[in-house]
C-alpha positions in Angstrom: 95.9 110.1 120.2 96.6 111.6 117.2 99.8 112.3 115.8 101.7 115.4 117.3 105.4 115.2 116.1 104.8 118.5 114.3 103.9 120.6 118.0 106.8 118.4 120.1 109.1 120.4 117.4 107.3 123.7 116.9 107.8 123.1 121.7 110.9 122.8 121.3 111.7 125.5 118.7 110.1 127.7 120.9 107.5 128.2 118.2 104.9 127.6 119.9 102.9 130.5 121.1 103.6 132.2 117.4 100.6 129.1 116.3 98.8 130.3 119.3 99.2 133.9 118.7 97.9 133.2 114.8 94.9 131.0 116.1 94.3 133.8 118.4 94.2 136.6 116.3 92.0 134.4 114.1 89.4 133.8 116.5 89.3 137.4 117.3 88.3 138.6 113.9 85.2 136.2 113.8 84.2 135.8 117.6 84.2 138.2 120.8 83.9 135.8 122.8 87.1 135.5 125.1 89.6 132.5 123.7 91.3 130.0 126.1 94.7 128.9 124.5 96.4 125.7 126.7 99.3 124.8 126.6 99.2 121.1 124.8 99.8 118.3 127.5 103.6 116.5 125.2 104.4 114.3 128.0 104.0 111.4 127.0 105.0 111.8 123.6 108.4 113.8 124.6 108.9 110.3 126.7 108.2 108.1 123.7 111.1 110.2 121.7 113.7 110.0 124.6 113.0 106.1 125.5 113.6 105.2 121.4 116.9 106.6 121.3 118.1 104.7 124.6 116.3 100.8 124.0 119.9 98.5 124.0 117.5 95.7 122.7 116.5 94.4 120.0 114.0 91.9 119.0 114.3 90.3 115.4 111.1 90.2 113.4 110.8 88.4 109.7 108.5 89.8 107.2 107.7 86.9 104.4 105.7 89.2 101.6 105.9 89.0 97.4 106.2 93.1 97.7 109.2 93.2 99.0 110.5 95.5 96.2 108.3 98.4 97.6 108.7 98.3 101.3 106.0 101.1 101.5 103.7 98.0 100.4 104.2 97.1 104.0 104.2 100.4 105.0 100.8 99.8 107.6 102.6 96.5 109.1 106.0 98.1 109.3 104.6 100.9 111.1 102.6 98.8 113.5 105.6 96.5 114.4 107.4 99.4 115.1 104.9 100.9 117.6 104.5 97.3 119.4 108.4 97.3 119.4 108.0 100.8 121.5 106.3 99.8 123.9 108.3 96.6 125.0 111.0 99.1 124.8 113.0 96.8 121.9 114.4 97.6 119.1 112.7 96.8 115.9 115.2 94.5 114.0 113.0 93.5 111.2 114.3 91.4 108.1 112.5 90.6 104.6 112.1 87.3 103.7 110.9 86.5 99.6 107.9 84.3 100.3 108.8 82.2 96.7 112.3 81.6 98.2 110.8 79.1 100.7 109.0 77.7 97.6 112.0 76.4 96.1 114.1 76.1 99.3 116.9 78.3 99.8 118.5 78.2 102.3 119.3 81.9 102.7 115.7 82.9 102.9 115.0 80.2 105.3 118.4 81.1 107.4 117.2 84.1 108.0 113.4 82.9 108.7 114.9 80.6 111.3 117.0 83.8 113.4 114.1 85.4 113.4 111.9 85.3 116.7 108.9 85.9 115.0 107.6 85.8 111.7 104.3 88.4 110.4 103.1 86.7 107.0 100.8 90.3 105.7 98.1 90.2 103.2 98.6 90.0 99.5 96.1 88.9 96.4 97.1 86.7 94.2 98.3 82.7 94.0 101.8 84.0 94.0 104.1 83.1 97.1 100.9 81.3 98.8 102.7 78.1 99.7 105.7 80.0 101.1 102.9 81.4 103.2 102.3 78.5 103.9 105.5 76.9 104.7 106.5 79.7 107.0 103.0 79.0 108.8 103.5 75.2 109.1 107.4 76.1 110.5 105.6 78.4 112.8 103.4 76.1 114.8 105.6 73.0 114.5 108.5 74.9 116.3 106.4 77.0 118.0 108.0 80.6 116.9 105.9 83.6 117.4 103.6 84.2 114.1 100.4 86.7 113.2 98.9 86.1 109.8 97.0 88.9 108.3 94.4 89.1 106.0 95.5 86.3 103.3 98.5 85.7 106.2 95.5 84.5 108.1 94.3 82.1 105.2 97.6 80.5 105.0 97.6 79.6 108.4 94.1 77.6 108.2 94.6 76.3 104.9 97.8 74.7 106.0 96.5 73.4 109.5 94.6 71.4 107.6 96.2 70.2 105.9 99.5 69.2 108.1 98.6 68.8 111.7 98.9 66.6 113.5 97.9 65.3 116.5 101.8 65.7 118.3 101.4 69.0 117.0 98.0 69.6 119.3 100.3 67.8 122.7 99.8 70.0 125.6 103.2 70.9 126.3 104.7 71.2 129.8 105.5 73.8 131.4 109.5 75.5 132.0 109.2 75.7 135.6 106.5 78.6 136.8 106.5 79.8 133.3 103.4 79.3 131.2 105.6 79.3 128.1 105.7 76.1 126.6 109.1 74.1 125.5 109.0 72.2 122.6 111.4 69.7 122.6 109.7 67.8 125.8 107.1 67.8 123.5 107.5 64.5 122.4 105.0 61.4 121.7 106.2 57.8 121.7 102.4 56.5 120.3 102.1 55.3 117.3 99.2 57.8 116.6 101.7 60.5 116.9 101.8 61.5 113.2 98.5 60.6 112.4 97.4 64.3 110.8 94.1 65.1 112.5 92.1 66.6 109.5 94.2 65.3 107.1 92.5 67.6 104.0 96.0 67.2 101.9 94.8 69.4 99.2 92.7 71.9 100.8 92.9 75.1 100.1 91.5 78.3 98.4 89.1 78.4 95.4 90.7 82.2 94.7 93.8 80.1 94.2 92.1 75.9 93.2 88.5 76.3 92.3 88.5 72.7 92.5 89.7 71.7 95.4 88.5 68.7 97.2 87.7 70.7 101.0 87.3 74.2 100.2 88.9 76.6 103.3 88.7 79.6 102.0 85.5 81.0 99.5 84.5 83.6 97.8 81.8 85.6 99.0 78.3 84.1 98.2 77.1 87.9 97.7 80.2 89.6 95.9 79.8 90.0 92.4 82.8 87.1 90.9 82.4 88.8 87.2 82.5 93.0 88.2 85.5 93.0 90.8 85.8 97.1 91.2 83.8 97.9 94.3 83.0 94.4 95.2 85.2 93.7 98.5 84.3 93.8 101.6 86.0 97.2 103.0 86.2 99.6 106.1 85.1 99.0 109.9 83.4 96.0 111.3 82.2 95.2 114.7 84.2 91.5 115.4 83.5 89.7 118.6 85.8 87.9 120.5 84.7 85.2 122.6 86.8 82.9 125.1 87.8 79.4 124.4 86.0 76.1 125.0 87.3 75.3 128.9 85.9 79.1 129.8 89.4 80.9 129.8 90.2 83.8 128.2 91.2 83.8 124.8 95.3 85.0 124.2 93.2 88.4 121.9 90.4 88.8 124.1 93.2 89.8 127.1 95.3 91.9 124.1 92.4 94.0 123.2 90.9 93.9 126.5 93.8 95.9 127.5 94.0 98.1 125.1 92.0 101.5 125.2 88.8 103.3 123.6 90.8 104.0 120.2 90.7 100.4 119.1 87.4 99.8 119.9 86.9 97.8 122.2 83.9 97.8 123.8 81.8 95.4 126.2 78.2 94.0 125.5 76.0 91.4 127.3 79.6 90.1 128.5 80.7 89.6 124.4 83.7 91.6 123.4 83.4 93.8 120.6 86.0 95.1 118.8 85.9 97.2 115.6 88.4 97.1 113.1 89.4 97.7 109.1 88.4 95.0 106.2 90.1 94.8 103.1 88.7 90.9 101.4 86.6 89.0 99.1 87.0 85.5 100.2 86.8 84.8 103.7 87.2 80.7 105.8 84.3 78.4 104.1 82.1 78.5 107.1 80.3 75.0 106.6 83.7 74.0 107.7 84.6 76.1 110.9 83.4 73.3 113.0 85.3 70.3 112.1 88.9 73.1 111.8 88.0 74.1 115.6 87.4 70.7 116.5 91.0 69.4 116.3 92.2 72.7 117.5 92.4 75.7 115.7 90.2 77.8 117.7 87.7 80.6 115.6 87.9 83.4 118.9 86.9 86.3 116.4 83.4 86.1 114.5 81.7 88.8 112.4 79.3 90.8 115.4 75.8 91.5 112.8 75.9 87.0 112.1 79.0 85.3 114.4 79.5 83.5 110.4 82.3 84.8 109.2 85.7 84.1 111.2 87.8 87.0 111.9 90.0 85.7 114.6 91.9 82.1 114.6 94.3 81.1 117.1 96.3 78.4 119.2 96.0 77.1 122.8 98.6 78.8 124.7 99.3 75.3 126.3 99.9 73.8 122.7 101.8 77.1 121.8 103.5 80.8 122.4 101.7 82.6 120.0 99.6 81.6 116.6 96.9 84.1 115.8 95.7 85.1 112.1 92.6 87.7 111.8 90.8 88.7 108.5 90.8 91.6 109.1 93.7 94.2 109.2 94.9 95.7 112.5 97.6 97.1 111.5 95.3 100.1 109.9 94.6 101.9 113.5 97.9 101.4 115.3 99.5 104.8 116.3 102.9 105.2 118.3 101.1 105.0 122.1 98.6 102.5 121.4 99.9 99.8 119.6 97.8 97.5 117.8 96.8 94.4 120.1 97.5 91.5 117.5 100.7 93.0 117.2 102.1 93.7 120.5 101.5 90.2 121.6 103.6 89.3 118.2 106.3 91.4 119.5 105.6 90.9 123.3 105.8 87.2 122.5 109.0 87.2 120.5 110.6 89.1 122.9 109.6 86.4 125.8 107.4 89.1 127.3 104.2 87.8 126.5 103.6 85.5 129.7 104.4 88.9 132.4 101.7 90.9 130.0 99.0 88.2 129.9 99.1 87.4 133.3 98.3 91.2 134.6 95.9 92.0 132.2 94.3 88.5 132.5 
């Protein structure tokens, strides 16, 4: 649905009939056919506008960025978080953290991260702050804090997992009562193997930042021209196949997208969920290493629909983490006030303690 705030304003001011009269006059001048004028149904928009003013609970999300001096750089991300918070009937409290400050072990920056109920690491270019983004991903993964990585934030979480994930990190956590939400403090492993790293690729990196890395987890897409940067990105709408987990259960993203309306380009063909989202990148997860990473527990539940060789979505099982999701594409570009982006909605639901109920309802 397109944004129609101007129609609400016109309705409140009693001006919609003036606009209709103008449209009618123009139609009469160009055609003799009868023109039907219908009053727009703005009920859902009006309800949303009034609800926003009456939220009593807030949800705090930390944005780990590198362009924080110009907040408009993340405008689509901010709006997507707002759309998701409206659905959850929460007042969004967005706190900003400079990724470079996390690298410097700045106490104020880390306190801000730890005060948040969820973390978003959006896209970007260049190596400045990249280690800080991985530190944020590490903190969220180990402490079971809801995390969403977009584009570079997706690549950061994959590389961090390859470097640091241990046996203990992947313990299936006991549930709290009837809730499926993990209880992190109960996840203690006494075995000597608890600290053993699953992959242990200590120097794993993206070839964007280290061309000689022994474990090139993220690589330059082979068909892209390295010499000519203009017009060489993988751009625009591309289809992703969203799959189930190895045990046959639905992945978190599959449930989130299945509950979304067709505005987000969700279709199903031959039992495979097909999602259309917009892209903007030159680097991708190395397909040669996907098998090892997936076997270690970071599941690539979204792959490009055409070849199934490009990694689009990764997540940890809900039995291990309440919400640890990343996507190579930019889901913020299709988010709308009445149709929040599914990955962003998942983040805010998890940050608000509402994701279990949502997944149970739509899963």
